[in-house]
C-alpha positions in Angstrom: 0.0 0.0 0.0 1.3 3.4 -0.9 1.6 5.9 1.9 2.4 9.6 2.0 4.4 11.2 4.8 6.2 14.4 5.6 9.8 14.3 6.8 12.5 16.9 7.5 16.1 16.5 6.4 19.1 18.6 7.1 21.6 18.5 4.2 25.0 20.3 3.8 26.1 21.0 0.2 29.2 22.7 -1.0 28.7 25.7 -3.2 30.7 26.0 -6.5 32.9 28.7 -4.9 33.8 26.3 -2.0 34.6 23.5 -4.3 36.8 25.8 -6.3 38.6 26.9 -3.2 39.2 23.3 -2.1 40.6 22.5 -5.5 42.9 25.5 -5.5 44.2 24.7 -2.0 45.5 21.2 -2.9 47.6 22.3 -5.9 51.2 23.4 -5.3 52.6 26.7 -6.5 54.2 25.1 -9.5 50.8 24.1 -10.8 49.0 27.3 -9.8 50.5 29.3 -12.7 49.2 26.8 -15.2 45.7 26.8 -13.5 45.6 30.6 -13.7 46.6 30.5 -17.3 43.8 28.1 -18.1 41.3 30.4 -16.3 42.6 33.4 -18.3 42.0 31.6 -21.5 38.6 30.3 -20.5 37.2 33.6 -19.1 37.6 36.8 -21.2 36.4 38.9 -18.3 39.5 38.0 -16.3 42.9 39.5 -17.0 46.3 40.0 -15.5 47.0 43.3 -13.8 46.3 45.2 -10.6 43.1 44.2 -8.8 39.9 45.9 -9.7 38.4 48.5 -7.4 35.2 47.9 -5.5 33.3 50.5 -7.5 29.6 50.7 -7.9 29.6 48.8 -11.2 31.0 45.7 -9.6 29.7 45.4 -6.0 27.4 42.5 -5.2 24.5 44.7 -4.4 24.4 46.6 -7.7 24.8 43.4 -9.6 21.9 41.9 -7.8 19.8 45.0 -8.4 20.6 44.9 -12.1 19.6 41.2 -12.3 16.3 42.0 -10.4 15.6 44.8 -12.9 16.1 42.4 -15.8 13.6 40.0 -14.3 10.9 42.5 -13.4 11.1 44.5 -16.6 10.5 41.5 -18.9 8.9 38.5 -17.2 7.7 37.2 -20.6 11.2 36.6 -21.7 12.3 34.7 -18.5 12.0 31.3 -20.2 14.1 32.4 -23.2 16.7 33.9 -21.0 16.9 30.8 -18.8 17.0 28.6 -21.8 19.9 30.7 -23.3 21.8 30.6 -20.0 21.3 26.9 -19.6 22.5 26.2 -23.2 25.5 28.5 -22.6 26.6 26.8 -19.4 26.3 23.4 -21.1 28.3 24.5 -24.1 30.9 26.5 -22.3 33.7 24.2 -20.9 35.3 27.1 -19.0 32.5 27.7 -16.5 33.4 27.0 -12.8 30.6 24.6 -12.1 31.8 22.1 -14.7 35.5 22.3 -14.0 36.9 19.4 -12.1 40.6 19.3 -13.1 42.0 22.1 -10.9 44.5 19.6 -9.5 45.7 18.3 -12.8 49.5 18.0 -13.1 51.2 20.9 -14.9 52.6 20.1 -18.3 55.8 21.9 -19.1 55.4 23.1 -22.6 58.0 25.8 -22.5 61.2 23.8 -22.2 62.5 22.7 -25.7 63.7 19.1 -25.8 66.3 18.0 -28.2 65.2 15.3 -30.8 67.2 12.2 -30.1 67.0 8.5 -31.1 65.0 6.5 -28.6 66.2 3.3 -27.1 63.9 1.3 -29.4 65.4 3.2 -32.4 68.8 2.1 -31.2 67.6 -1.5 -31.1 66.0 -1.3 -34.6 69.3 0.0 -36.0 70.9 -3.3 -35.0 68.4 -5.5 -36.9 71.0 -6.0 -39.6 72.7 -8.4 -37.2 69.8 -10.9 -37.6 71.1 -14.0 -39.3 69.4 -15.5 -42.4 66.4 -13.2 -41.7 63.6 -13.0 -44.2 61.2 -10.1 -44.5 58.7 -11.8 -42.2 61.4 -12.3 -39.6 62.1 -8.6 -39.6 58.5 -7.9 -38.9 58.5 -10.3 -36.0 61.7 -8.8 -34.7 60.1 -5.3 -34.9 57.2 -6.6 -32.9 59.4 -8.1 -30.2 61.5 -4.9 -30.0 58.3 -2.8 -29.7 57.3 -5.0 -26.8 60.5 -4.4 -24.8 59.9 -1.9 -21.9 61.9 1.1 -20.9 64.1 -1.1 -18.5 65.1 -3.3 -21.4 62.9 -6.3 -20.4 60.5 -8.3 -22.5 57.6 -8.7 -20.1 55.0 -9.7 -22.7 54.4 -13.4 -23.2 55.5 -14.9 -26.5 52.0 -16.3 -27.0 50.6 -12.7 -26.8 53.2 -11.5 -29.3 52.1 -14.4 -31.6 48.5 -13.2 -31.4 49.5 -9.6 -32.0 51.3 -10.7 -35.2 48.4 -12.7 -36.4 45.7 -10.0 -35.8 47.7 -6.9 -36.6 50.0 -8.0 -39.4 48.4 -11.3 -40.6 51.7 -13.1 -39.9 51.3 -16.8 -38.9 54.2 -18.0 -36.8 55.0 -20.2 -33.8 56.2 -19.4 -30.3 59.4 -21.4 -30.9 60.2 -19.2 -33.9 59.5 -16.0 -31.9 61.9 -17.3 -29.2 64.5 -18.0 -31.8 64.4 -14.4 -33.0 64.3 -13.2 -29.4 67.6 -15.1 -28.7 69.2 -13.2 -31.6 67.9 -9.8 -30.2 69.4 -10.7 -26.8 72.8 -10.5 -28.5 72.2 -6.8 -29.3 73.7 -4.0 -27.3 73.3 -3.2 -24.4 74.0 -6.7 -23.0 71.0 -8.1 -21.2 68.4 -6.5 -23.4 65.3 -8.6 -24.2 65.5 -10.7 -21.1 62.3 -11.9 -19.6 63.3 -11.7 -16.0 66.2 -10.6 -13.8 67.8 -14.0 -13.8 67.9 -14.3 -17.5 69.2 -10.7 -17.8 72.2 -11.5 -15.5 72.9 -14.7 -17.4 73.0 -12.9 -20.7 75.4 -10.4 -19.4 77.7 -13.1 -17.9 77.7 -14.9 -21.2 78.7 -11.7 -22.9 81.5 -11.1 -20.4 82.7 -14.7 -20.7 83.1 -14.5 -24.5 85.1 -11.3 -24.1 87.1 -12.3 -21.1 90.9 -12.7 -21.4 91.2 -14.1 -17.9 89.2 -14.8 -14.7 87.1 -17.4 -16.6 86.8 -19.5 -13.4 85.4 -16.5 -11.6 82.8 -15.9 -14.3 82.0 -19.7 -14.4 81.2 -19.6 -10.7 79.1 -16.4 -11.1 77.2 -18.1 -13.9 76.6 -21.2 -11.8 75.3 -19.1 -8.9 72.7 -17.3 -11.1 71.8 -20.3 -13.1 71.5 -23.0 -10.3 71.4 -21.1 -7.0 69.6 -17.9 -7.8 67.1 -18.3 -4.9 69.9 -18.8 -2.4 71.7 -15.8 -3.9 68.7 -13.4 -3.6 68.1 -14.5 0.0 71.9 -14.2 0.8 72.3 -17.7 2.1 76.1 -17.4 1.8 76.7 -20.5 3.9 74.8 -22.7 1.5 76.5 -21.2 -1.5 80.0 -21.8 0.0 79.0 -25.4 0.6 77.5 -26.0 -2.9 80.4 -24.4 -4.8 83.2 -25.4 -2.5 84.5 -21.9 -2.2 86.1 -20.1 0.7 84.5 -16.9 2.1 87.0 -14.7 0.3 86.5 -16.5 -3.0 82.7 -16.3 -2.7 83.0 -12.6 -1.9 85.0 -12.1 -5.1 82.3 -13.9 -7.1 79.5 -11.9 -5.5 81.3 -8.6 -6.3 81.5 -9.7 -9.9 77.8 -10.3 -10.0 77.0 -7.0 -8.4 78.9 -5.2 -11.2 76.1 -6.4 -13.6 73.3 -4.0 -14.7 69.8 -5.1 -13.5 68.2 -2.6 -15.9 70.2 -2.8 -19.2 68.3 0.1 -20.9 69.0 2.5 -18.0 72.3 3.7 -19.4 70.8 4.6 -22.7 67.3 5.9 -21.8 68.5 8.4 -19.2 69.9 10.5 -22.0 66.3 11.2 -23.2 64.9 12.1 -19.8 64.7 15.5 -18.1 67.6 15.5 -15.6 66.8 18.8 -13.9 63.8 18.5 -11.6 63.4 21.7 -9.6 61.3 22.1 -6.5 59.4 25.4 -6.3 58.8 26.2 -2.6 55.4 27.4 -1.6 56.6 29.0 1.6 59.9 30.7 2.6 61.1 31.0 6.1 64.0 33.4 6.8 65.9 33.8 10.1 66.6 37.5 10.7 68.7 38.0 13.8 67.0 35.1 15.6 63.5 36.1 14.5 61.8 33.8 12.0 59.9 35.5 9.1 57.4 33.6 7.0 56.4 34.6 3.5 54.4 33.1 0.7 56.1 32.5 -2.6 55.3 35.5 -4.8 53.8 33.2 -7.4 50.9 32.5 -5.0 49.9 36.2 -5.3 49.2 36.9 -9.0 47.8 40.2 -10.1 44.3 39.5 -11.5 41.4 41.9 -12.2 38.2 42.3 -14.2 38.7 43.3 -17.9 38.1 47.0 -18.4 36.1 46.3 -21.6 33.5 44.4 -19.6 33.3 47.3 -17.1 32.6 49.7 -20.1 30.0 47.4 -21.6 28.1 47.4 -18.3 28.3 51.1 -18.1 27.1 51.6 -21.7 24.2 49.3 -21.1 23.1 51.4 -18.1 23.3 54.5 -20.2 21.3 53.0 -23.0 18.7 51.7 -20.5 18.2 55.1 -19.2 17.4 56.3 -22.7 15.2 53.3 -23.5 17.5 52.0 -26.2 18.0 48.4 -25.0 16.9 45.4 -26.9 16.5 41.7 -26.1 19.9 41.0 -27.5 21.4 43.6 -25.2 19.8 41.9 -22.2 21.1 38.5 -23.2 24.5 40.0 -23.8 24.5 41.7 -20.4 23.5 38.4 -18.7 26.4 36.7 -20.4 28.7 39.5 -19.2 27.4 39.2 -15.7 28.0 35.5 -15.6 31.6 35.9 -16.7 32.2 38.8 -14.3 30.8 36.7 -11.4 33.0 33.8 -12.4 36.1 36.1 -12.5 35.2 37.5 -9.1 34.8 34.0 -7.7 38.2 33.0 -9.0 39.9 36.1 -7.7 38.3 35.7 -4.3 39.3 32.0 -4.3 42.9 32.9 -5.0 42.8 35.4 -2.1 41.3 32.9 0.3 43.9 30.4 -0.8 46.7 32.8 0.1 45.1 33.5 3.5 44.5 29.9 4.3 48.0 28.7 3.3 49.7 31.5 5.3 47.5 30.8 8.3 48.2 27.1 8.2 52.0 27.5 7.7 52.2 30.1 10.4 50.7 27.6 12.9 53.1 24.9 11.8 56.0 27.4 12.2 54.9 28.3 15.8 54.4 24.6 16.7 57.8 23.6 15.3 59.6 26.9 16.2 62.6 25.2 17.8 63.3 23.1 14.7 63.0 26.0 12.2 65.3 28.1 14.4 68.0 25.4 14.8 67.5 22.8 12.1 67.9 20.0 14.7 65.4 17.2 13.8 65.5 16.0 17.4 63.6 19.2 18.3 60.6 18.2 16.0 57.5 17.8 18.2 54.9 15.2 17.6 52.3 16.9 15.5 49.1 15.7 13.8 46.6 17.4 11.5 44.2 18.0 14.4 46.8 20.0 16.3 47.1 22.5 13.4 43.3 22.5 12.9 42.8 23.4 16.5 45.3 26.3 16.3 43.9 27.7 13.1 40.2 26.9 13.5 40.2 25.3 10.1 38.8 21.9 9.3 41.2 18.9 9.3 40.6 18.2 5.7 41.5 21.8 4.8 44.8 21.5 6.7 45.4 18.2 4.9 44.9 19.9 1.5 47.4 22.7 2.4 50.0 20.2 3.7 49.7 17.9 0.7 52.3 18.5 -2.1 53.6 21.7 -0.5 57.2 22.6 0.2 58.8 25.1 2.6 62.2 26.7 2.0 64.4 27.1 5.1 68.1 27.9 5.6 68.5 24.1 6.3 67.0 23.0 3.0 63.7 22.6 1.3 61.3 20.2 3.1 58.0 18.7 2.3 55.3 19.9 4.7 54.0 16.4 5.3 57.4 15.5 6.9 56.6 17.7 9.9 53.6 15.6 10.8 54.2 12.6 13.0 52.7 10.6 15.8 54.1 10.6 19.3 56.1 8.0 21.2 56.5 7.9 24.9 59.9 7.5 26.5 60.7 5.6 29.7 60.7 9.0 31.5 57.2 9.7 30.4 58.1 12.3 27.9 56.5 12.3 24.4 58.9 12.5 21.4 58.2 12.5 17.7 58.4 9.2 15.8 60.6 11.1 13.3 63.3 11.3 16.0 63.0 7.5 16.6 63.3 6.8 12.9 66.4 8.9 12.6 68.1 7.1 15.5 67.1 3.8 14.0 68.6 4.8 10.7 71.9 5.8 12.5 72.1 2.5 14.3 71.6 0.4 11.1 74.1 2.5 9.2 76.7 1.9 11.9 76.1 -1.8 12.2 78.5 -4.5 11.0 77.2 -5.7 7.6 78.7 -9.1 8.3 76.4 -9.5 11.2 73.5 -7.0 11.0 71.1 -6.4 13.9 67.8 -8.2 14.1 64.6 -6.3 14.9 64.8 -7.7 18.4 68.3 -6.4 18.9 67.3 -3.0 17.5 64.4 -2.9 20.0 66.8 -3.6 22.9 69.2 -0.9 21.7 66.4 1.7 21.4 65.2 0.7 24.9 68.6 1.4 26.3 68.4 4.8 24.8 65.2 5.4 26.7 62.6 4.8 24.0 59.7 2.5 25.0 59.1 0.6 21.8 58.0 -2.9 20.8 59.7 -5.1 18.2 56.7 -5.0 15.8 56.9 -1.2 15.9 60.6 -1.3 15.1 59.8 -3.6 12.1 57.1 -1.1 11.0 59.5 1.9 11.2 62.1 -0.1 9.3 59.7 -0.9 6.5 58.6 2.7 6.3 62.3 3.7 5.9 62.6 1.0 3.1 65.3 -0.8 5.1 65.3 -4.6 4.5 65.5 -7.3 7.2 68.8 -8.2 8.8 69.4 -11.2 6.5 69.1 -9.1 3.4 71.4 -6.4 4.8 74.2 -9.0 5.3 77.3 -8.8 3.2 80.6 -10.7 3.0 
């Protein structure tokens, strides 16, 4: 049975202006310039220059009155006006309500890149080395080369390459024939190219070194045997088993291991790095300067662009008002003025969002500066206090999500280097004296202990826990393991060396 009922609901919705501000907050300074450039291209009412003045033409009250006059003067045209505005908003990709890519990464189009041969071009130039190759074999070789990734590995199955050749080039072949051509490609430079896994890559390089070796053939034979027959023991650093299987002394095994470590696990790396951008600059969002013991915080000047409303749009509004007073306005004039109003509103929203972004970023960074004042004054990481997002949210009165957006992907320049804002946030750990210290301090001490350990007998997690306990840090073994993994430090067995 159908029933009717009344109910009350309380909903909270974000306005387009709030969404725009949140999007602008999360992008770094390096991306802000591109975002402003996109807005300037999309909105003709916005231009670079000094900020517009709050004259009568552009205050919110006058704009609202103008809109009310349009509606009261011609109610019969409301539907046509609404239809026009709706169609315009749907057709205009630059309106604020439809934009959702404020945080899109910046594409650097200004830096010219020299045209150079790629790694795959280098491999294709060696196709003349194929023995007894027919035209079809060249096509198969090109397909195999095209399937090699940027590290130099062939990670695509030969069965998939067989299907690609059949469907794309109408070439019928077998997996065995593809593997035969692959073996010839594996003889190309650089050594190890075309391998299907790390083990095969190292074996190819050892074969290449063995053919060109004038001496030390026994050394290379033992290295080949380790990779070919005892690869699992080698990766797990079971050196005792390797000495037993090969009948080598510790010094002899160390010499063999050193020879293996000279091999390149990514054969294409030496070539491909030439075609990559080598200069990656970090643009700081905040700058902290120590002036005679007093810390001064400033925003990067790129965060404060000069934006204003286009003068031509100001004149068009003024001309419309003059014509309206003399009863010389038409329906097309009203439609044009509503278009102008929408663009001016959009420009004002964007300028206001940029201002609020500056204010919110400065307010958040100033709270972080005050909270971690001892660190920014001395640069001593041991003075970093435990700090979470809620601490800064309480100091600033902002929401935790807003603080998170500000801290994400932002950098601060200090006299001790440029640091990521997220690095200053950490949980607390209680010492045996009852004091609270930052987990960053514990991680730094853990790193120092591991760097100073004997690599012949590295410390276990239990031993690391005991050493931290002696230093006064109340910590569990599983916590040590968690911090070690966060620092990308392997377990003791994998840190062992001869």
